[in-house]
Phi, psi and omega in degrees: 000140176295152177287131181244129175254105184302146177291332176234150179302147182301333182267006179288127180245002182053059180057037176083001181273350181225075183272021188264144180284132177289134175228161179223145176230143175260011181307321180280002180100001176208161180290109181255128178288141172205164170239149177224119183229153174075182177206166180152174182292328180261140173251129175256122177255114183260117183246126179260168174265185178267144011249047182252195180213181185304340178304331179304332184258016185303324180290318180292323178300309180299315184293325186266337186295344179295332182218010178224155167277123184241127178238128176232116181265157175232135177230192193062218181260013178295134179052035176062039170273104187271160165262113184291340179216149182305325182299331181282356176265009184303321180300314180293320179293318178298320178298312181299317179295316178298321179296317182292325185257352183075019184241053179299135177222140178239147177294130178275138180291156176292163185305317179296321179293319179299319178296320178292318178300323181297337180274345187272141172291141182214150181221128172253121176255118188234133176281125179299334181265015179292112178259000180272308181242121186281123182303322183296340177266314189277325183293325173299326177294319176300314181296328176292317181288324183232079185300336177256013180288166180247142176244127177238121177265130180260114179299135176079348180275147180258213184298324180261058189303321177296335176273326180290325183221066187299321180292317179296317179297316179297321178298319180295322177294318178301323178296331182275321185251163179295135177286158178291000000 
């Protein structure tokens, strides 16, 4: 594993709001920060958008870890997840270019991966007041990737909807997965 110098000290808890141990995986080809809490038959993978990090899901991690294995990854330079070479920053560069031009494009999975994704439960929690990423563009892409997925719009929440409405977001997750 590459040597990783965390952006924040390993014992930093952000006033007790982030009590999770930092972990790193090289699965994506670079050291990517993630937290893994809890255990259980179901694994919840919490994926954030850019430009935030796993901290966005701190309420969901705490709420679900009592009876689920919860993984929240961080990418970009959040928590010192580096891009070792400029070519590996293509996703972030593509996102910025797409945002500037209104031409967002995502890599489509190969057919076997697409078939597996279609079998997985998925939930998109979207803030109705998100002025950064337009729901009419991104939610159809989510629906293509996860044809049986659920979309929940949070009234009054913006781009950082899990932080804007943490109780409502946690409730929506509870509706999708088995309660403790």
